N, C-alpha and C positions, 0 to 999 in steps of 0.2 A: 543323286541329289543335284549334280551340276546341271543336268538336263532340266530338272524341275525349276531350278533357279532361273535358267535362261527363259523358260516358258513364262514364269511369273513376271520377269522384266517386261515382256511384251504385253502382258495383261495390264500392268500398272502404268504403261506409257500413257501420257496425257491424251494422245490421239485416239486411244482405244477406250477412253473413259466411258463412252456410251454403253459399252457391253456390260459394265458393272451392274446395270439395272436388273439383270436377270437374277441377281442374288436373292431378292426378296421373294419372288414367286418360288424359287428353288427351296428356300428355307421354309416357306409356308407349306409347301407340298410335303416336306419332311415331317412337319408337325402333324398333318393329317394322317400320314402313313404310321407315325408313332402311335397316334390315338387308336387307329384301326387295329393295330397289333396288340393293344392293351385292353381290348374289350372282348370278353369271352361270350360270344353270342349263343353258346349252348346253355348258358345259365339264364334264369328268369330275369326280366327287366327290373331295374332298381334293386337287384340283389347285390349285396356288398361283394360277393364272390365274382360278380360279372365284371367289375372294374378292377384291373390290376393295380396294386398299391403304388407302383412306380409310374403311373400315367403322368402325374404332375410332379414327380420327383426331379427337381432341377439339377440335382447332382448327376442324374442319368440322361436327361434330355432338356435342352433349352435353346430357344432362338435368341441370338444376340444381335442387337443393332448398335452400330457405332461407326467408326472410321478406320480405314486401313491406309497404308502409304507404301511407296516404293522405297524401301530401306536401302536400296542400292544407290539412290541419288544423294547428292551432297545436301540439297535442300528439298526433302520430300514434301509433297503436298497431300494433305489428308483427303480421302475420297469417302463419301457416305457409302456404307456397306452393311450387309447382313449375312450372318452365317449361323451354323448350328454346332453346338458343342454337346457331345455325348461322352461323358466321362473324360478320358484323356485324349479323345479323338475330335477333330474338327472336320465338318463336311461343308464344302463351299462350292458354289456354282462354278467358280473360276478354276478350281483345282480338281473338279469332279472327273474330268477326262483322264488326267494323269494319276489321280489318287481316288478312284471310285469307292474304295473301302475306308476312306478317311485319311487325314493327315495328322500326325501327332500334334497335340496342342503346343508342345514346346517348340517344335519346328515352325508351326504356323505363326506363333507370336513373335518368334525371332525374325521370320521372313517378312511378315506383313506389318509388324509393329502396330497392332490394332489398339484403338482406344474404345473401351466399352461405355456406352451411354445408357442402354436399357436392356434388361433380360426378361424373357417371357417363357412361361410354361407352355405346354402344348395347347391346353384349353384357353389360356390367356391369348394365344395367337388367333384362335378362331373369333373370340369376342372382339378383339381389336380390329381385325380385318373388317368385320361388319360395322363396327362403330366408326371407323375412319374410311370405310368404303374403298379399301385397297390393301394390298398384301405387304405394304410397308413403304417408307418407315412410318412409325406411329409416334415418334417423338418430335415435338414442334421445333426444337433446335436443329435436329437433323433435316427436317423438312425445309427449314429456312436455308440451310446449306445447299440443298438441292436446287432451290429457286435461284440462288446466286450462281450455281454451276450452270443452270439452264440459260441464265442471262449471258454468261461467258460463251456457251456453245452457240447461242444465237449470233453473237458478234463474230465468232469464229466462222460460222457459216456464211455470213455476209461478206467477210473478207475473202473466203474461198471463192464465192460466186463472182466477186469483183475481179479476182485474179484469172478465173477461167472463162469469164464472159457469161453469156446466157447458158443456163443449165438447170436441171431439176434440183430443187432443194433436197438436201439430205434430211431424213426423218429423225426427229429428236426422240429419244427414249421416253422422256417425260414431257407432258404438255406444259408450255410456259405458263407460269402463274396459276397452275392448277395441280392439286394433289393427284398423284398417279392413281387411277381408278380401275377397279375390276369391272369388266363389261357387264351390263345389266343381266343377261341370261345366266352368266356364271355367278353373279351375286345372288340371284334368286335361288339357285341350286345350293349355294353356300349357306344361305340363311336356313334353308330346309335341313341341310346336313347338321348345322350347329344346333338347331332346336332339337333334332332327333338325338344328337349326342348328349346334350345336357339333360334330357329326360332320363338318360341312362344313369345319371349321377344321383346321389342321395339328396340333392338340393334342387328339386324342380322349381320352376319359376312361380312366384306368388303363392306358394303353398307352404304352410308351416310344417316342419318336420320335427317330430319328437324323438330324441335319441339320448343314449347314455353318454355322459361327459367322458367317461373312461374309454369309450369306443372311438373317440375322435382322433384324427391324425394331428400331429404337433402343429402343422400350419393352421388348421382350423381353430385349434385351441388358442393359438397365439392371436388369431384374428378376433376371437371373442374377448381375450384379455385386453387387446388394444381398444375395442369398442367400450368395454367396461371402464377402463381407467380414464379414457378420454371423456366419456359421459359423466362419470361421477366427479372427477377432479375439476371439470369445467364448471360444475355447480357447487364447488367447495365442499363436497361430501367426502367422508372417510371411506377407505377401502377395507373390505373384510377378508381379503386374501392377499398373501405376500407376492404371489406370482401366478402365472398361467396354470401351473400344475396344482396350485392351491385351490383352484376353482373346482377340482374334482370332488371335493368334500360334499358338494351340493348334489351329486348323483346324476341329475338329468337336465336337459335343456331343450327349449323350443327354438328353432332357427328358421329364418326365411330369407330368400333372395328376391329382392324387389326389382332388379334391373331388367330392362327390356332393350336388347335381348339379354337373357339371363347369363351370368358368368360363372355360376356354380359357387359363388362366394357369399357367405351370409352377410346380410346388411342390418339385421336386428336380432336380438336374442331375449329370451326370458328363461332364467335359470331357476329351478325349483328343487325342493327335496321333500321326500315323504316324511311325515312326523306322526306322532300319535293323535294329532289334532286335524290331520289332513295334509294336503300338499301345500307347502309354504313356498310362495313365489319370493325368492330371496334377492335376485338381482335382475335388472332389465336395462336395456340400453340399445343404442343404434350406432351405426357408423357415423363418423364426424366428417373428416375431410379426406383422409387417405383412402383411395379406392372406393369412393362413395358417390356414385352418380345420382342415385335416387334417395337422397337424404330425407326429403320431405315425405316421400312415399314410405320410407322405413319408419319414420315417426308415427305416421298414421296407422301403419300396420301393427306396431307394437302396442299402441294405445287400444286399438280395437281388440286385439288378442287378449290383452289384460282384462278388459271388460267381459269378454266372452268366457274366460276362465273363472273369473270371480262370480259370474252369474250361473255357472255350471253346477255349483253346489259342492264341489270337491276341492276348491282352492281358496286360500286366503293370503293376504299380503299385509305386512307391517309397513305402513305408509308414513313418509315424512317429507317435508318441503314440497317440491314440485308435484310429485305424484299425489300427495295428500290434498293439494289444492284442486287437482283434477277430480279426485274421488269425492271430495267434500260436497261438491255441487251435483253429484250424480245420484242415480237411483240405487247404487250398491250400498247395502246397509253396513254400518260399523258394528263391531262386536263390543259389547259393553259389559259382559259378564266378568266382574273383577276377579272372582275366584279362579275362573278358567285362565284368565290372562296371567295371574300370578303363577299358576301351575305351569303354564306354557313357558314363561320366562325364567322361572327358578331364581337363582341368585343374581341374575342380571336386572331383575325388577327393582325400581327405586321407589316410586310413589305414583298415586293417581292424582290427576289434575281436574277431573270432572269432565262431563260431556264426552265420555269414552276415551279421553286423551290420558296418556301416562308418560312417565319418564323411565328410561332404562339405560344400562351401561352397554357399551360396545365391547366386543371381545378383543379387537385389535387397536383400540383407542381409549384414552383416558376420559374422553368427553362423555357427558350425559346428554342424551338426545330425547326429544319429545316425539312420540309416535301415536298412531291410531291404527287398529287392525280393521280391515275391510274384507268382506266375503263371509265365509261360514266355517266354524270349527266342526270337524267330523265327530 
C-alpha cells in the first residue's frame, strides 16, 4: 500500500495533471468491453435472452465523472476525472498499472477523495459519446472546469517557454476552448457500433414495441411512471395508480424511443388492457424534461399511434380534456350506445349528458369527470 500511495502522489502532482486526460478513453473502453461481454451472440437478435440483465445494472457497472484530489496535500486542488465502478472495485487509468484487477472502492475514495458529479450506465456512455462527440466529460460543469484548467496550462507553458528561451511548445491534452473530440474515423466506427448495439435491445429506434408491463425491468417501469405522473399532473389530471408497480394492473404497453441516435430509453408510452369490449387504452404520455431530447417527436409519435390504434378496430379510449379536444375534431367516431357504455362502466357510471358525453366516477379520486369514448367496442 505504501508503494501505491507513493505512486499516486506522483500522479496527482500538478505538473503531471496533463496525464489525467487518459481517464475518459480508459473508462469508455471499459463500457464497450462490458457491453460486449453481456451480449450472447448465439441467441437470435432482439431476443430477451440475448441481452444479459446486468448490462445496464449500475450496481454492477457504471462510469463515474467527477473530480479527484491529492489527499496528501494540505490544500488539495480538485482535478476533473473519470473512473469505473464495478461493485466494490474501482478501475482507473491512473492505477491500472499497479492495480490491473481493480482497487477497492474504500481505498480509492480514501486515497483520491473523489466528488461524484454524474454516473452513467454502459449504454448511456455510448449515447453520450456520440451526443457530445467525445469520450468525456459529458457534464457542462466539469467541462467548464477543464476550460479553466486549460487556460492555466496555457499560461504555464508560456512561462516555461520564457524561462527556457526558444523551444517547442508542449502539447496540451485538451484543445483550448474546444471540447475534447473523438477523431472522425473513430467517431464513424463508434456510431455504427452504437446503432448495431441498440438494435440488439428491445427498444429499436422510432419503432413502437408492444410488451407486457410485468416483463419490464424496474428502471423502465420507473421511467414510464415518471412520464405518466409528469404528463398527467402537469395537466391537472388525477392519477389512477399509486406507484410504478400499480401500473401493472393494465397488463400491456406500447413503448417508443424517438432519440437520434437512440438511447434505448422509452420517450412515449400507451398503456392498455384487454376487456370484454376490446383493448382499452388506459394511459398515454411522453417524456417531459428529464432525459428527454426529442420531446416534440415523442408527442407526435404518441398522437399518431393513438389514431392508428383507434382506427384499427380493436381499440377504444375514454377521452377527457386535452385528448378529447384532439379526437373531437378527428375522423375517429365516438361511441354513443348508452346501454353498452353503462355495461362497460358498471357502478362507476353517473349520468349521460348528451352528444355521446357522460359523467363517471374515478377509482382513486372522489371527483366526477366528463368523458367520451372513441374507437370501437368489440
